[in-house]
C-alpha positions as CSV (number, residue, x, y, z in Angstrom):
1,M,0.0,-0.1,-0.1
2,S,1.3,3.4,-0.9
3,M,1.4,5.8,1.9
4,M,0.9,9.5,1.7
5,G,1.0,12.5,4.1
6,G,2.0,12.8,7.7
7,R,0.5,13.7,11.1
8,G,2.1,15.8,14.0
9,R,4.9,18.1,13.4
10,G,8.3,16.3,13.4
11,R,11.8,17.6,14.0
12,G,11.7,18.9,10.3
13,L,13.4,17.9,7.3
14,S,16.7,19.9,7.3
15,P,19.5,17.6,7.5
16,K,22.4,18.3,9.8
17,D,25.2,17.7,7.6
18,S,24.1,18.4,4.2
19,G,21.5,20.8,2.7
20,P,19.9,21.9,-0.7
21,K,22.0,23.5,-3.4
22,A,21.2,26.5,-5.6
23,K,22.8,27.8,-8.6
24,F,23.5,31.2,-9.7
25,S,20.7,30.8,-12.6
26,Q,18.2,30.5,-9.9
27,L,19.0,33.8,-8.5
28,V,18.8,35.6,-12.0
29,P,14.9,35.8,-12.1
30,Y,15.1,37.7,-8.9
31,L,17.6,40.1,-10.3
32,M,15.7,40.5,-13.4
33,E,12.7,41.7,-11.7
34,H,14.7,44.8,-11.2
35,K,16.5,45.1,-14.2
36,A,15.9,48.8,-14.8
37,A,17.5,49.5,-11.5
38,L,20.2,47.3,-12.5
39,W,20.9,49.0,-15.7
40,I,21.0,52.3,-14.0
41,A,23.4,51.1,-11.3
42,M,25.6,49.5,-13.9
43,A,25.6,53.0,-16.0
44,L,26.6,54.6,-12.6
45,S,29.3,52.1,-12.0
46,V,30.8,52.6,-15.5
47,L,30.6,56.4,-14.8
48,G,32.2,55.9,-11.5
49,A,34.7,53.9,-12.9
50,G,35.7,56.4,-15.5
51,I,36.0,59.0,-12.7
52,S,38.0,56.8,-10.7
53,L,40.4,56.1,-13.5
54,A,40.8,59.9,-14.0
55,Q,42.0,60.7,-10.4
56,P,45.5,59.1,-10.7
57,L,46.0,60.7,-14.2
58,V,44.9,64.2,-13.0
59,V,47.1,63.7,-9.8
60,G,50.2,62.9,-12.1
61,Q,49.3,66.1,-14.1
62,V,49.2,68.2,-11.0
63,I,52.6,66.6,-9.9
64,T,54.1,67.5,-13.3
65,A,52.8,71.1,-13.2
66,V,54.3,71.7,-9.7
67,Q,57.6,70.5,-10.9
68,S,57.5,72.7,-14.0
69,G,56.1,75.7,-12.3
70,A,52.9,75.8,-14.4
71,D,49.5,77.3,-13.3
72,L,47.6,74.9,-11.1
73,A,44.1,76.5,-10.9
74,G,42.6,74.5,-13.8
75,L,44.1,71.1,-12.5
76,V,43.2,71.6,-9.1
77,T,39.8,72.5,-10.0
78,A,39.4,69.3,-12.1
79,L,40.9,67.3,-9.2
80,V,38.2,68.7,-6.9
81,A,35.5,68.1,-9.5
82,V,36.6,64.4,-9.9
83,I,36.6,63.7,-6.2
84,L,33.2,65.3,-5.8
85,G,31.7,63.7,-8.8
86,S,33.1,60.3,-7.6
87,A,31.4,60.8,-4.2
88,V,28.0,61.7,-5.7
89,V,27.9,59.0,-8.2
90,G,28.9,56.7,-5.6
91,G,26.3,57.5,-3.2
92,F,23.4,57.5,-5.9
93,M,24.5,54.1,-7.1
94,Y,24.5,52.7,-3.4
95,Y,20.9,54.2,-3.0
96,V,19.7,52.5,-6.3
97,L,21.4,49.2,-5.3
98,A,20.0,49.3,-1.7
99,K,16.3,49.9,-3.3
100,A,16.8,47.1,-5.7
101,G,18.2,44.8,-2.9
102,E,15.1,45.6,-0.8
103,G,13.0,44.7,-3.8
104,V,14.5,41.3,-4.4
105,V,13.9,40.7,-0.5
106,L,10.3,41.6,-0.9
107,S,9.9,39.5,-4.0
108,A,11.3,36.5,-2.4
109,R,9.1,36.9,0.8
110,Q,6.1,37.4,-1.4
111,K,6.8,34.3,-3.4
112,L,7.6,32.3,-0.2
113,A,4.4,33.4,1.6
114,H,2.3,32.7,-1.3
115,R,3.8,29.3,-1.5
116,L,3.8,28.5,2.1
117,L,0.0,28.7,2.6
118,K,-0.6,26.4,-0.6
119,L,1.7,23.3,0.2
120,P,0.2,20.1,0.7
121,I,-0.7,19.4,4.1
122,H,1.7,16.5,4.9
123,E,4.6,19.2,4.2
124,Y,3.5,21.0,7.3
125,D,3.3,17.7,9.2
126,L,7.0,17.1,8.4
127,R,8.3,20.6,8.6
128,R,8.7,22.8,11.7
129,T,6.8,26.1,11.7
130,G,9.8,28.0,13.2
131,D,11.9,26.8,10.3
132,L,9.5,28.1,7.8
133,V,9.2,31.4,9.3
134,S,13.1,31.4,9.4
135,R,13.3,31.0,5.6
136,V,10.7,34.1,5.0
137,G,12.6,36.3,7.3
138,S,16.3,35.5,7.9
139,D,17.1,33.6,4.5
140,T,15.5,36.2,2.3
141,T,17.6,38.9,4.0
142,L,20.7,37.4,2.7
143,L,19.7,38.0,-0.9
144,R,19.9,41.8,-0.3
145,A,23.7,41.6,0.0
146,V,24.1,39.9,-3.4
147,L,23.2,43.4,-4.9
148,T,24.4,45.8,-2.2
149,Q,27.6,44.2,-1.4
150,G,28.7,43.0,-4.8
151,L,27.3,42.2,-8.2
152,V,26.9,45.8,-9.9
153,D,29.9,47.3,-8.0
154,A,31.9,44.4,-9.2
155,V,31.0,45.3,-12.8
156,G,32.4,48.8,-12.4
157,G,35.2,47.4,-10.7
158,I,36.2,45.1,-13.6
159,L,36.3,48.3,-16.0
160,V,38.5,50.1,-13.3
161,F,40.8,47.0,-13.2
162,V,41.1,46.7,-16.9
163,G,41.4,50.6,-17.4
164,S,44.1,50.5,-14.7
165,L,46.0,47.7,-16.3
166,V,46.1,49.4,-19.7
167,A,47.3,52.8,-18.2
168,M,49.8,50.7,-16.2
169,A,51.1,49.2,-19.1
170,F,51.9,52.4,-20.9
171,I,53.6,53.8,-17.8
172,D,55.8,50.8,-16.9
173,P,55.4,47.4,-18.1
174,L,58.0,45.9,-15.9
175,L,56.2,47.2,-12.7
176,L,52.8,46.0,-14.0
177,G,54.3,42.5,-14.2
178,L,55.7,42.5,-10.8
179,T,52.2,43.7,-9.3
180,L,50.1,41.2,-11.4
181,L,52.4,38.3,-10.0
182,M,51.3,39.4,-6.5
183,V,47.7,39.7,-7.6
184,V,47.6,36.1,-9.2
185,I,48.9,34.5,-5.9
186,A,46.2,36.3,-3.9
187,I,43.5,35.2,-6.5
188,A,44.5,31.6,-6.2
189,S,44.6,31.7,-2.4
190,I,41.3,33.6,-2.2
191,S,39.4,31.2,-4.7
192,V,40.2,28.1,-2.7
193,T,39.2,29.9,0.7
194,A,35.8,31.4,-0.6
195,R,34.4,28.3,-2.1
196,Q,33.6,27.1,1.6
197,V,31.3,30.1,2.2
198,R,28.2,28.9,0.3
199,S,28.1,25.3,2.3
200,A,28.7,27.2,5.5
201,T,26.1,29.8,5.0
202,T,23.5,27.1,4.2
203,K,24.3,25.2,7.3
204,A,24.4,28.4,9.5
205,Q,20.7,29.2,8.1
206,Q,19.5,25.7,8.9
207,R,20.7,26.2,12.4
208,V,19.0,29.5,12.7
209,G,15.7,27.7,11.3
210,D,16.3,25.1,14.1
211,M,16.7,27.7,16.8
212,S,13.6,29.6,15.3
213,A,11.5,26.3,15.5
214,A,12.7,25.7,19.2
215,V,11.4,29.2,20.1
216,D,8.2,28.7,18.2
217,R,7.7,25.4,20.1
218,A,8.4,26.7,23.4
219,L,6.2,29.9,23.1
220,S,3.3,28.2,21.6
221,A,3.3,26.0,24.8
222,V,4.7,28.4,27.4
223,R,1.8,27.7,30.0
224,T,2.3,24.0,29.7
225,I,6.3,24.4,30.0
226,R,5.7,26.8,33.1
227,A,3.3,24.4,34.8
228,A,5.9,21.6,34.1
229,R,8.7,23.6,35.5
230,A,10.4,22.7,32.3
231,E,11.7,26.3,31.5
232,K,15.4,25.4,31.9
233,R,15.2,22.4,29.7
234,E,13.3,24.4,27.0
235,S,15.9,27.4,27.3
236,D,18.7,25.0,27.1
237,A,17.3,23.4,24.0
238,I,17.1,27.0,22.4
239,A,20.6,27.9,23.7
240,K,22.0,24.6,22.2
241,D,20.5,25.4,18.7
242,A,21.7,29.1,19.2
243,G,25.0,27.7,19.9
244,E,25.2,25.8,16.8
245,A,24.1,28.8,14.7
246,F,26.8,30.7,16.6
247,T,29.3,28.1,15.5
248,Q,28.5,28.1,12.0
249,G,28.4,32.0,11.8
250,V,31.9,32.0,13.6
251,K,32.9,29.5,10.7
252,I,31.8,31.9,8.1
253,A,33.4,34.8,9.8
254,R,36.8,32.8,9.9
255,I,36.5,32.1,6.2
256,N,35.8,35.7,5.4
257,A,38.5,36.9,8.0
258,M,41.0,34.8,5.8
259,I,40.0,36.6,2.6
260,T,40.6,40.1,3.8
261,P,44.2,39.6,5.1
262,I,45.1,37.6,1.9
263,A,43.8,40.6,-0.2
264,G,45.7,43.1,2.2
265,L,48.9,41.2,1.9
266,A,48.7,41.2,-1.9
267,M,48.0,45.0,-1.9
268,N,50.8,45.6,0.6
269,G,53.2,43.2,-1.0
270,A,52.7,44.8,-4.5
271,F,52.8,48.2,-3.1
272,I,56.4,47.4,-1.3
273,V,57.7,45.9,-4.4
274,V,56.5,48.6,-6.6
275,L,57.9,51.1,-4.4
276,G,61.3,49.5,-4.2
277,V,61.7,48.7,-7.8
278,G,60.1,52.0,-9.0
279,G,62.2,54.2,-6.6
280,Y,65.4,52.4,-8.0
281,R,64.1,53.2,-11.5
282,V,63.5,56.9,-10.6
283,A,66.9,57.0,-9.1
284,T,68.5,55.8,-12.2
285,G,66.3,58.3,-14.3
286,T,64.5,55.3,-16.0
287,T,61.1,56.9,-14.9
288,S,59.9,60.1,-13.3
289,V,58.3,60.9,-9.9
290,A,55.2,61.8,-11.6
291,S,55.0,58.7,-13.4
292,L,55.7,56.4,-10.3
293,I,53.1,58.1,-8.1
294,T,50.7,57.9,-10.9
295,F,51.6,54.2,-11.3
296,I,50.9,53.6,-7.5
297,L,47.8,55.5,-7.5
298,L,46.7,53.3,-10.5
299,M,47.8,50.0,-8.8
300,F,45.6,51.0,-5.7
301,Q,42.8,51.6,-8.2
302,M,43.4,48.2,-9.8
303,I,43.7,46.4,-6.5
304,R,40.4,48.0,-4.8
305,P,38.1,46.3,-7.5
306,L,39.8,43.0,-6.7
307,G,38.8,43.4,-3.0
308,Q,35.1,44.3,-4.3
309,A,35.1,41.3,-6.5
310,F,36.2,38.9,-3.7
311,G,33.5,40.6,-1.5
312,A,31.0,40.1,-4.4
313,Y,31.9,36.4,-4.8
314,S,31.5,35.9,-1.1
315,S,28.2,37.7,-1.0
316,V,26.9,35.7,-4.0
317,Q,28.0,32.5,-2.3
318,S,26.1,33.4,0.9
319,G,23.2,34.3,-1.1
320,L,23.2,31.2,-2.9
321,G,23.4,29.2,0.4
322,A,20.2,31.1,1.7
323,L,18.6,30.8,-1.8
324,A,18.9,27.1,-1.6
325,R,16.7,27.0,1.4
326,I,14.3,29.4,-0.3
327,Q,14.1,27.4,-3.5
328,E,13.5,24.2,-1.6
329,I,10.2,25.5,-0.6
330,L,9.4,27.1,-4.0
331,D,10.2,23.8,-5.5
332,V,7.7,21.8,-3.5
333,P,4.6,21.2,-5.6
334,L,1.5,23.2,-4.6
335,E,-1.6,21.2,-3.0
336,E,-3.4,22.1,-6.3
337,T,-2.2,24.3,-9.2
338,E,-4.3,27.0,-10.8
339,A,-4.3,24.9,-13.9
340,E,-5.5,21.8,-12.1
341,A,-8.4,24.0,-10.3
342,R,-9.5,25.2,-13.7
343,N,-9.6,21.9,-15.3
344,A,-11.4,20.3,-12.3
345,A,-15.1,20.2,-12.4
346,K,-17.3,22.2,-10.2
347,T,-19.5,20.2,-7.8
348,S,-22.4,18.5,-9.3
349,A,-26.1,18.8,-8.8
350,L,-27.4,17.5,-5.3
351,N,-27.6,13.8,-5.1
352,E,-29.5,11.6,-2.5
353,T,-26.2,10.6,-0.9
354,A,-24.3,13.4,0.2
355,L,-21.0,11.7,0.9
356,E,-19.9,8.2,0.1
357,F,-16.8,6.1,1.0
358,E,-16.1,3.2,-1.4
359,N,-13.3,0.8,0.3
360,V,-11.2,3.7,1.2
361,S,-7.6,2.9,2.7
362,F,-5.0,5.4,3.9
363,G,-1.6,5.4,5.8
364,Y,0.5,8.4,7.0
365,A,3.9,8.5,5.5
366,A,6.8,7.6,7.5
367,P,8.5,10.4,9.3
368,P,12.1,11.6,8.7
369,A,14.7,9.2,10.0
370,T,16.6,10.1,13.1
371,E,19.4,8.9,15.0
372,E,17.1,7.0,17.2
373,N,15.0,5.5,14.6
374,L,16.9,5.1,11.2
375,N,14.3,3.1,9.7
376,P,10.7,4.8,10.6
377,E,7.6,2.9,9.3
378,S,4.6,4.4,7.7
379,R,1.3,4.1,9.7
380,V,-1.8,2.8,8.4
381,V,-4.9,4.2,9.7
382,L,-7.7,3.3,7.6
383,E,-8.4,-0.1,5.8
384,G,-11.3,-0.7,3.4
385,V,-13.6,1.9,4.9
386,S,-17.2,2.1,3.1
387,F,-20.1,3.9,4.2
388,A,-22.8,6.4,2.6
389,I,-24.3,9.5,4.2
390,P,-27.8,10.5,3.0
391,R,-28.4,14.2,2.2
392,G,-29.8,16.0,5.3
393,A,-28.8,13.2,7.7
394,R,-27.3,13.5,11.1
395,V,-24.3,11.0,11.2
396,A,-21.9,10.4,13.9
397,L,-18.5,8.8,13.9
398,V,-17.5,7.0,17.3
399,G,-14.8,4.9,18.4
400,P,-11.6,4.8,20.6
401,S,-8.7,7.3,19.9
402,G,-6.5,6.3,17.0
403,S,-9.4,4.7,15.1
404,G,-9.3,7.1,12.2
405,K,-12.3,9.3,12.9
406,S,-10.4,12.7,12.2
407,T,-8.5,11.1,9.3
408,I,-11.9,10.6,7.7
409,F,-12.5,14.3,7.9
410,S,-9.1,15.1,6.5
411,L,-9.7,12.9,3.6
412,I,-13.2,14.5,2.9
413,E,-11.5,18.0,2.8
414,R,-8.8,16.5,0.8
415,F,-6.0,17.5,2.9
416,Y,-4.7,13.9,1.9
417,E,-5.5,11.6,-0.8
418,P,-6.6,7.9,-0.2
419,S,-4.1,5.1,-1.2
420,A,-6.9,3.1,-2.3
421,G,-10.7,3.4,-2.8
422,R,-12.8,6.4,-3.8
423,I,-14.6,9.2,-1.8
424,L,-17.7,10.9,-3.7
425,L,-19.5,14.1,-3.0
426,D,-23.0,13.9,-4.5
427,G,-22.2,10.9,-6.4
428,Q,-19.0,12.6,-7.9
429,P,-15.5,11.6,-7.1
430,V,-13.9,14.3,-5.1
431,T,-10.6,14.1,-7.4
432,E,-12.6,15.4,-9.9
433,I,-13.8,18.4,-8.1
434,S,-11.5,21.6,-7.6
435,R,-10.6,21.7,-3.9
436,N,-11.8,25.2,-3.7
437,S,-15.3,24.0,-5.1
438,L,-15.2,21.1,-2.7
439,R,-14.4,23.1,0.5
440,A,-16.9,25.7,-0.5
441,Q,-19.6,22.9,0.3
442,I,-18.2,21.8,3.6
443,G,-17.9,23.4,6.9
444,Y,-15.0,22.1,9.0
445,V,-14.6,22.7,12.7
446,E,-11.3,21.0,13.9
447,Q,-10.9,19.2,17.0
448,D,-8.5,21.7,18.7
449,A,-10.9,24.6,17.4
450,P,-8.1,27.0,16.1
451,V,-8.8,30.7,17.1
452,L,-6.4,33.2,15.4
453,A,-4.8,36.3,17.0
454,G,-6.9,39.2,16.2
455,S,-10.5,40.4,17.0
456,L,-13.8,38.4,16.9
457,R,-14.7,39.9,13.7
458,A,-11.6,38.7,12.0
459,N,-12.0,35.2,13.1
460,L,-15.6,35.0,11.9
461,M,-15.0,36.6,8.7
462,I,-12.0,34.2,7.6
463,G,-14.2,32.3,5.4
464,S,-17.0,34.8,4.9
465,P,-15.2,38.3,4.2
466,D,-18.4,40.0,3.1
467,A,-20.4,39.1,6.1
468,T,-22.3,42.0,7.6
469,D,-22.2,43.1,11.4
470,E,-25.9,41.7,11.8
471,Q,-25.1,38.4,10.4
472,L,-21.8,38.2,12.9
473,T,-23.8,39.0,15.8
474,A,-26.7,36.6,14.8
475,V,-24.3,33.6,14.3
476,L,-22.6,34.2,17.7
477,A,-26.1,34.4,19.2
478,E,-26.9,30.9,17.7
479,V,-23.7,29.3,19.4
480,N,-24.4,31.0,22.8
481,L,-21.5,33.5,22.5
482,T,-23.5,36.9,23.0
483,E,-22.0,37.1,26.5
484,V,-18.5,37.5,24.7
485,L,-19.8,40.5,23.0
486,E,-21.4,42.0,26.0
487,R,-18.4,41.9,28.2
488,D,-16.1,44.0,26.1
489,S,-17.0,47.4,24.9
490,R,-15.5,46.8,21.7
491,G,-18.1,44.1,20.7
492,L,-17.0,42.5,17.5
493,D,-13.7,44.4,17.6
494,A,-12.7,42.9,20.8
495,E,-9.5,40.9,20.7
496,V,-9.1,37.3,21.5
497,G,-5.4,37.0,22.2
498,E,-2.7,34.8,20.8
499,N,-4.5,31.5,20.1
500,G,-7.7,32.8,21.6
501,I,-6.3,32.9,25.1
502,M,-8.8,35.5,26.2
503,L,-11.5,33.0,25.5
504,S,-12.4,29.7,27.4
505,G,-12.0,26.4,25.8
506,G,-15.8,26.1,25.3
507,E,-15.9,29.7,23.9
508,R,-13.1,29.0,21.5
509,Q,-14.8,25.8,20.3
510,R,-18.2,27.7,19.9
511,L,-16.3,30.5,18.0
512,A,-15.1,28.0,15.5
513,I,-18.3,26.4,15.0
514,A,-19.9,30.0,14.6
515,R,-17.2,30.7,11.9
516,A,-18.2,27.5,10.0
517,L,-21.9,28.3,10.3
518,L,-21.3,31.7,8.9
519,S,-20.6,30.4,5.2
520,A,-23.8,28.3,5.4
521,P,-22.3,25.1,3.9
522,P,-24.7,22.3,2.9
523,I,-22.4,19.8,4.7
524,L,-21.0,20.6,8.2
525,L,-18.3,18.5,9.7
526,L,-17.8,18.9,13.6
527,D,-14.9,17.2,15.2
528,E,-15.4,16.9,18.9
529,S,-17.4,20.0,18.8
530,T,-18.7,20.0,22.4
531,S,-15.6,18.2,24.1
532,S,-14.9,21.5,26.0
533,L,-18.3,22.5,27.0
534,D,-20.1,22.1,30.4
535,G,-23.5,20.5,30.7
536,L,-25.6,23.8,30.3
537,N,-23.5,25.0,27.3
538,E,-23.5,21.5,25.8
539,Q,-27.3,21.6,25.7
540,R,-27.3,25.0,24.2
541,M,-24.9,23.9,21.5
542,R,-26.8,20.9,20.7
543,D,-29.9,23.1,20.4
544,A,-28.2,25.4,18.1
545,I,-26.7,22.5,16.0
546,D,-30.4,21.0,15.9
547,S,-31.3,24.4,14.5
548,V,-28.7,24.7,11.8
549,A,-28.6,21.0,10.9
550,K,-32.3,21.1,9.7
551,N,-31.2,22.1,6.1
552,R,-27.8,20.5,6.0
553,T,-25.9,17.3,6.2
554,L,-24.1,16.9,9.5
555,L,-21.2,14.7,10.3
556,V,-20.1,14.8,14.1
557,I,-17.2,13.1,15.7
558,A,-17.9,12.7,19.4
559,H,-16.3,10.7,22.5
560,R,-19.7,11.6,24.4
561,L,-22.3,9.5,23.0
562,S,-24.8,11.5,24.8
563,T,-24.3,14.1,22.2
564,V,-25.0,11.7,19.2
565,V,-27.4,9.1,20.6
566,D,-30.3,10.8,18.5
567,S,-28.2,10.8,15.2
568,D,-29.9,9.2,12.2
569,Q,-27.0,7.0,11.8
570,I,-23.9,6.1,13.9
571,I,-20.8,4.7,12.3
572,V,-18.5,2.9,14.7
573,L,-14.8,2.6,13.9
574,E,-12.0,0.3,15.4
575,H,-8.4,0.1,14.3
576,G,-9.3,1.8,11.1
577,K,-12.3,-0.3,10.0
578,V,-15.9,0.0,10.1
579,I,-17.4,-2.4,12.5
580,G,-20.7,-1.3,12.9
581,V,-23.6,1.1,11.3
582,G,-26.9,2.0,12.6
583,T,-28.8,3.7,15.2
584,H,-28.1,3.9,18.9
585,S,-30.6,1.3,19.8
586,E,-29.5,-1.2,16.9
587,L,-25.6,-0.7,17.6
588,V,-26.2,-1.5,21.4
589,V,-27.5,-4.9,20.3
590,S,-25.3,-5.5,17.3
591,T,-21.8,-4.1,18.2
592,P,-20.1,-5.1,21.3
593,L,-17.7,-2.2,21.3
594,Y,-20.3,0.4,21.0
595,K,-22.4,-1.4,23.7
596,K,-19.2,-1.2,26.0
597,L,-18.7,2.5,25.1
598,A,-22.5,3.1,25.9
599,K,-22.2,1.3,29.3
600,Q,-19.1,3.2,30.5
601,Q,-21.2,6.5,29.9
602,L,-24.3,5.1,31.5
603,L,-26.4,5.2,28.4
604,V,-27.5,1.6,28.8
């Protein structure tokens, strides 16, 4: 049996000793989105290169004029103009590049955000939320450095380098040869060292993702951690991940720290050689002081772009390391592409049977291997499940924990696909219906009734953005939440807190049910919808559900049989198989497991 999906977040997919790879060609589309800015920056870089090359030549002319006693006014004015022009052009180019760099970061973040909310559900099961957040925040930021610390500036640097070489060749070929020898030695040394930057950056970002995931895990359960007095253990775990991120960051710093001194040694070595040999040639009358000074200035102009090029190479490697983690998510297939959604049919006309399972089997995929479990196994959850739910009926799914009840709901919503069998909506296979159209027909209240940070209004309007205040107030009254409106002067704009912490467990469940009811779906799935309610509110909730169930199909998961004994049909599951179907009175006679559950709850 092929297995798909996964349940529960694992420790993530990021390997500890290796990671995804990215090529420069994958970075190009991000850059091309800002090609106008890049062309402007390149033009400014070329202009800046020309100005930079002019500076040594003007200085040489000034020295010659001083030696000959000529008028200096024009040359000094030209020198000041060149210096100011270089500063203005450099500042404007930096702004253009910085703006383009922010644009690259924005584009990457938008693409990631769009992708993250449309991944297959099993991807969330296997990945850690904090690591995904880290990719949107930390990894995308590194792409900025590719522009602001390298690429375009390196283009201008190449022009300066070539122009300096040509000018130096005219002034003194011998000194040029000595200078190039030192440069070649530096380039060979640096290229070997810089190649390690990309893999080190990828590992560093993975460690940052681990740390973010650890922080997210701890903060999302901070009350449980406090109650268990586990603050130190959790903070130690976070500190360990932070320490590993620090170790990788130090490794990158160590690599970059080697690059800078090598470039400095090459520059200083070339300067000493040129100064020594050039001084000798001046003393022997082979060259002039003005020519030597001009050559030295050109040498510094030539070596400076080398430093920029090395920095650009390092920045690109760092950017590619981060891009690899970004691209890993962008390469994950979407749950459903736009083309698939367009080609899929809309839901068919109403059928006598609202939902039907035909010999459905399903298993969650094996989690990633760990040091403790090198060969994890997949887990079969459903085997040969078949049942039919008549339109307008109230049907309950009951059975022990782990029997597959919630998985059935996930399959109905197409969060996962069956490994065998078919699921039909109104007689039509759900695989032939677009997920958007399918989910528009179904209201789903999850077992943990998630409430998002924000206001009551924002939570209710997640699936019904056009609902009026009157509709919102009415649906809250249906689920007995009017008191929540009345206890805060802001009414619908009252904040519910992170994960709905300002509400009680029962209020969170009722709010989730109200949200589902607001969209008026013909089919309503309620997973343990009354598990957090006291007796009084449970009865009120049952009354509300009774009223909204009159014109829709209702499928309920419940451990409390008292809430479902009056259902039109009860489906009993055990170990992923249907072992009984019928009414309460029928199942008490025909299904021993159901009778046992009913006895435990004093219903027989």
